[in-house]
C-alpha positions in Angstrom: 107.4 198.3 53.9 107.6 199.9 57.3 110.8 201.7 58.4 112.0 202.0 62.0 112.5 205.8 61.9 110.2 208.8 61.6 110.6 212.0 59.6 109.3 215.5 60.4 107.4 217.9 58.3 108.7 221.4 58.1 107.5 224.8 57.0 104.3 224.8 59.1 103.2 226.6 62.2 104.0 225.2 65.6 100.4 224.2 66.2 100.2 222.2 63.0 103.6 220.6 63.7 102.3 219.2 67.0 99.2 217.8 65.3 101.2 216.3 62.4 103.8 214.7 64.7 101.0 213.1 66.8 99.3 211.7 63.7 102.6 210.4 62.3 103.6 208.8 65.6 100.3 207.0 66.2 99.6 205.9 62.6 103.2 204.7 62.2 103.7 206.7 59.0 107.4 206.2 58.1 109.9 207.2 55.4 111.3 205.0 52.7 113.7 202.3 54.0 117.5 202.8 54.1 119.4 202.1 51.0 121.1 198.7 51.2 120.7 195.2 50.0 124.1 194.0 51.1 123.0 192.6 54.5 123.7 188.9 55.0 121.4 187.0 57.3 122.8 184.8 60.1 122.7 181.1 59.3 119.5 179.3 60.2 119.7 177.2 63.4 117.5 174.8 65.2 116.3 177.7 67.3 114.6 179.3 64.3 111.0 178.7 63.5 111.0 177.1 60.1 108.9 175.1 57.7 110.7 172.8 55.3 113.8 170.6 55.5 117.2 172.0 55.9 118.3 169.9 52.9 116.2 171.9 50.5 118.2 174.1 48.1 116.6 177.4 49.0 115.9 179.2 52.2 113.6 182.3 52.5 114.0 184.1 55.8 111.5 186.8 56.8 112.1 189.3 59.6 108.6 190.4 60.5 106.2 192.1 63.0 102.7 190.6 63.6 101.1 194.1 63.8 102.9 195.6 60.8 100.3 196.3 58.0 103.0 195.7 55.4 103.8 192.3 56.9 100.1 191.5 56.9 99.9 192.4 53.2 102.9 190.1 52.4 101.4 187.2 54.5 99.2 185.8 51.7 102.1 186.1 49.2 104.3 184.1 51.5 101.6 181.5 52.1 101.2 181.1 48.3 105.0 180.7 48.0 104.9 178.0 50.7 102.3 176.1 48.8 104.1 176.3 45.4 107.7 175.8 46.6 107.2 173.3 49.4 109.6 170.8 47.7 112.4 173.3 47.1 112.3 176.1 49.7 112.6 176.3 53.4 110.7 179.2 55.0 112.0 180.8 58.2 110.2 183.4 60.4 112.2 185.7 62.7 110.7 188.2 65.1 111.4 191.9 64.7 108.5 193.8 66.4 108.8 197.5 65.8 108.5 200.0 68.7 105.7 202.0 67.2 103.5 198.8 67.3 102.8 198.6 71.0 101.0 195.3 70.8 103.4 193.6 68.4 105.5 192.1 71.1 102.4 190.4 72.5 101.7 188.9 69.2 105.3 187.5 69.3 104.7 186.3 72.9 101.5 184.5 71.8 103.2 182.8 68.9 106.1 181.7 71.1 103.7 180.4 73.7 101.8 178.5 71.1 105.2 177.2 69.8 105.8 175.6 73.2 102.8 173.4 72.4 103.9 172.7 68.8 101.6 175.3 67.1 103.8 178.3 66.4 102.9 178.5 62.7 99.2 177.9 63.5 99.2 180.9 65.8 101.4 182.8 63.3 98.7 182.3 60.6 95.9 183.3 62.9 97.6 186.5 64.1 98.1 187.7 60.5 94.6 186.6 59.3 93.0 188.4 62.2 95.5 191.3 62.4 92.9 194.0 62.3 90.9 192.3 65.0 93.5 191.9 67.8 95.8 194.8 67.2 95.3 197.8 69.6 94.5 200.9 67.5 97.5 203.1 68.4 96.0 206.0 66.5 93.7 206.7 69.5 96.3 206.6 72.2 97.3 209.7 74.0 100.9 210.2 75.1 103.9 208.1 74.2 103.8 204.8 76.2 106.7 202.5 75.8 104.6 199.4 76.8 101.0 198.4 76.8 99.0 199.8 79.7 97.0 197.5 81.9 93.8 198.8 80.3 95.2 198.0 76.8 96.3 194.5 78.0 92.8 193.9 79.3 91.5 194.3 75.8 94.2 192.5 74.0 94.8 189.4 76.2 91.2 187.9 75.9 91.6 188.0 72.1 94.9 186.2 72.2 93.5 183.6 74.7 90.5 183.1 72.4 92.9 182.2 69.5 94.7 179.8 71.8 91.4 178.1 72.6 90.6 177.8 68.9 93.9 176.1 68.3 93.2 173.6 71.1 96.0 174.7 73.3 96.3 174.0 77.0 95.1 177.4 78.2 96.7 177.4 81.7 100.0 176.6 80.1 99.5 179.3 77.4 98.6 181.9 80.1 101.8 181.1 82.0 104.0 181.0 78.9 102.8 184.2 77.3 103.9 186.3 80.3 107.0 184.3 81.1 110.5 185.8 81.4 111.8 183.1 79.1 109.6 184.2 76.2 110.0 188.0 76.8 113.8 187.5 76.9 113.7 185.6 73.7 111.8 188.4 71.9 114.1 191.0 73.3 117.1 189.1 72.1 115.5 188.8 68.6 115.0 192.5 68.5 118.6 193.2 69.6 119.8 190.7 66.9 117.8 192.5 64.2 119.2 195.9 65.3 122.7 194.6 65.2 122.1 193.3 61.7 120.6 196.7 60.9 117.3 195.4 59.5 115.9 198.4 57.7 112.2 197.6 57.8 109.5 195.0 58.2 109.1 192.7 56.4 112.7 192.2 55.3 113.4 189.0 53.3 116.6 187.1 52.6 116.9 184.4 50.0 119.8 182.0 50.7 121.2 184.6 53.1 121.1 187.5 50.7 118.8 190.4 51.4 116.1 191.1 48.8 116.2 194.9 48.4 113.7 196.2 47.6 111.2 193.5 48.5 109.6 191.8 45.5 106.4 193.4 44.4 104.0 190.5 44.9 104.0 186.8 44.1 105.1 187.0 40.5 108.3 188.9 41.4 109.0 186.5 44.2 108.4 183.6 41.8 110.9 185.0 39.3 113.6 185.3 42.0 113.0 181.9 43.4 112.9 180.2 40.0 116.2 182.0 39.0 117.9 180.7 42.2 116.8 177.1 41.9 119.5 174.7 40.9 119.4 173.9 37.2 118.9 170.3 36.4 
């Protein structure tokens, strides 16, 4: 699970400190998440991206980042849960791109742009399945940019456009939407909401509003929690 904050190594020479800090920043190496488990997720609304009816007894909410390696590792687990619990569990995706993942926002923009054409989860799936292909390798960056540079965008955007083409989207509309103020504002609001909630890391999961802390270790642990939460007949 990836945390939002960084820790420093001590007891080394200044030169080594500089090198280590650079490596930690670009790789995204982070400490263990904050202790917790008492966060309550806001209710699901029509504005949320969700699969499954609101009348189902269980709701699993995921706060996630399309570039986060931990989120990518949990992706097949969640897909398997969706297949097994389609008749009992609603699945909700909420954006929470982390600042150390410079292209994560663009993944969120691409998913939202696809969502405007009814294919949010199709783009969601493609971004996770091809995570190592489209993500800019932040380990090779110099400096500390807060946003993607034009050169980085020139590498990233054609890949996202190719995914839109594979999904059969209207490319002109997708191009306009992915850079629109409406979508950028929506992602900024999602980030602010997550910070207000004090989301400790990505992915963070909630089952029927209650935070799962720590995250279940794989499908079998998720299955036990869901089975235990299902109404007894």
